[in-house]
N, C-alpha and C positions, 0 to 999 in steps of 0.2 A: 280379979285375977284376968289379965289379957291372955285369950285363946290364940295360938299361931295355928292356921290352916295350910298343913303341909299337902300338897296335891298328890294325890295316889299315882302309883307307878302306871295305871290304866290310863289315869286321865293325861300324863305326859306323853305316853304314847299317842293317844288321839290327838292332841295339839300337835305333836311333829308330823304326824299324818296329814292333818289338815294343810299345814304349812307347807309341804311338800306338791300336794296336790295343787295349792295356789300357785305355786311356782310353775308346775306344768302347765297348767292352764294360761300362762302369761304369753302374749303375742309373741311369735317369731319376728326376729328383725327383718324386714322387708328387703328384699335383695335389690342391689342398684344396677341398673342396666349399664353394660359397659362403655358407651358412649355419652352416659350422663355428662353433661356440662361442657361437651364439646361444641366447637364453635364451626357446626356444620350445619348448611340448610339456610333457609331463608325466601325472603319475596323474590318473585319473578313474574315476569310478563311474557309469556309465549303463545304458541297459536295450537289451538286444537285441529281436530281432523277437518270440522266444518269451519274452518277459518275464524273460529270465534278467539277473542284473547282468554286466557285462563292464568289465574295468579296463583300463587302458593296460596294464599289465605281463603280461595274457594274450597280447599278441605280442610277447612277448620272443623273440629270435632272427628275427623277419621283419622284412622292410623294409615300412614303412608308408607308402602314400598316404592322407592325411587331406583331406577337405574338409568345410567347414558350409555347409549351407543349408537348404531346406524343401521337402517334397513338393509344396505349392502353388505354388511358383515357375513363373510362366507361360513364362520364356524361359532366363535365365541358367543355373541349375542344372541344368535337363536337358542343355542343350548343355555345359557343363563335365562333367558325369557321362558323357555318352555319347564325348565325347573321350578321357576318363581310361580307358573300358571299350575303345574302340577302338585306344589307344595300348598296352594291356596285351595285346590281341589280335595286334597288328604283333609285338610284341616276342614273345609264346609262338609266332608260328609260325617265328621266328628262330631263338631260344634258350629253348627250354620248361623248361630246368630254370633259368634265370635267371628267367623269369616268375614259376614256382612259389615263390620266395623272396618274393613281394611279396603283401602285404595290403592289399586297398582298403578304405576306412572312410568312410561318410557319416555325419556326425552333423549332428542336426537342430537348428536355431535357432527352431523354432516347436514347442515342448512342446505348446501350447494344442489344435492339430489334428492334428501328428504323432505318434500313439500307435504305439507298438510295431508293431502290424499294418501300419498305413500306411507308416512309414519303410522297414520291411522289403519291402514291396510295391514301394515307390518305387527301392529300391535295385536289387532283383532284376529290375527291367525293365530295365536297363542289363547287367547280367551277375549271374550267380548265385555271382561269387567277392566281390562287393561286399557288406560288413555295414553295415546301417543300424542307428544306435543315436539314441535319444531319450533323454529322462530329465525329472525336475521341473524348473520354471523355475530354481530356484537351482542344481541340478547342471549344466544346460547354461550357464548363467551363469559357471560356475567353470571349467567346460572352456573355452569361449570366452576367458575372461581368460587362462588357462594357454597358450591357443595363439595368444594375440594376435590374435584375431578380433572385430570390430566387427559387432554387429548392433543395430537398433531396429525393433521393430513401427509400422508405419504406420497412417494413419487410415482407419478401416471405411469403406467404399464401399456403395452399394445392394446389399442381400441380405445386407449382413453380414459378407462378406469383407474382406480385407486384405491389403495386401504387406507384406513385410519388408525393409528394406534392411539388406545385409550384404556383406562384404568377401568376394570370390569368389579367395581365394587356394589353391592346390592344392600342399601340402607332401607332401614327399618326406622321411622319417625313417630311419634305419639301424636295424639288429637290435638295438641296445641302446638305441634311443629317442631318439637324437639327431638333431638337425635338419640335414639334408643339401641339400637345394635344394628350389626351387619349379619345378613343371611348366608349361611354356609350352601351356596348353590354347588359347590364344587362336591359335596356329600350327598346329594341327592334330594328329591321330592321329599321323602319320611323328614328328612334333617331341618330341610325350610319350615315344613308345618310343625315339627317340634318348636323350634326357635320361635314361631309366630305365638303359638300356644302357650308360649314361656312368659312372653312380655304384652302380649294383647290382654286387656283386662276387663 
């Protein structure tokens, strides 16, 4: 006679529990960055504070914060750069290794006045870690187009000065140069640090 082995109620409960635990241990889906796949960023040839040529690929392997502005900006640019620097400082205090993976970059959209020395001094005023870049008008225009940044020189005022209208977006790029997210500088340093901590792996 063939004997049919019916599982006991206890065995059924144990099997069900094992299946639940196996489901709980499954890896959660990886969150996709908001700018994943966007056609933003790419190669450029600009000039550093010492007069050296700097290219996008020079930062390969590093996460990159990129901001376009100008040293003579009276308010927005200094405020944004200060919050970037402070956000990095907050992150460095909590996770120095992660902060060391990030290179902040300031790119001028005012090559007429922002010489290599001027842009270098401007960037260093916020943090010695920030690299300031400038270039010829054609180089700046090409870089701005690649990074989807708008800018336009305003009319001259008394004394010969002028303002430059521009988009104030702070981009975060991954170590392969891929766009990841924008940083919420309008929300303050803690929000910047939290967003960096979220995407820098």
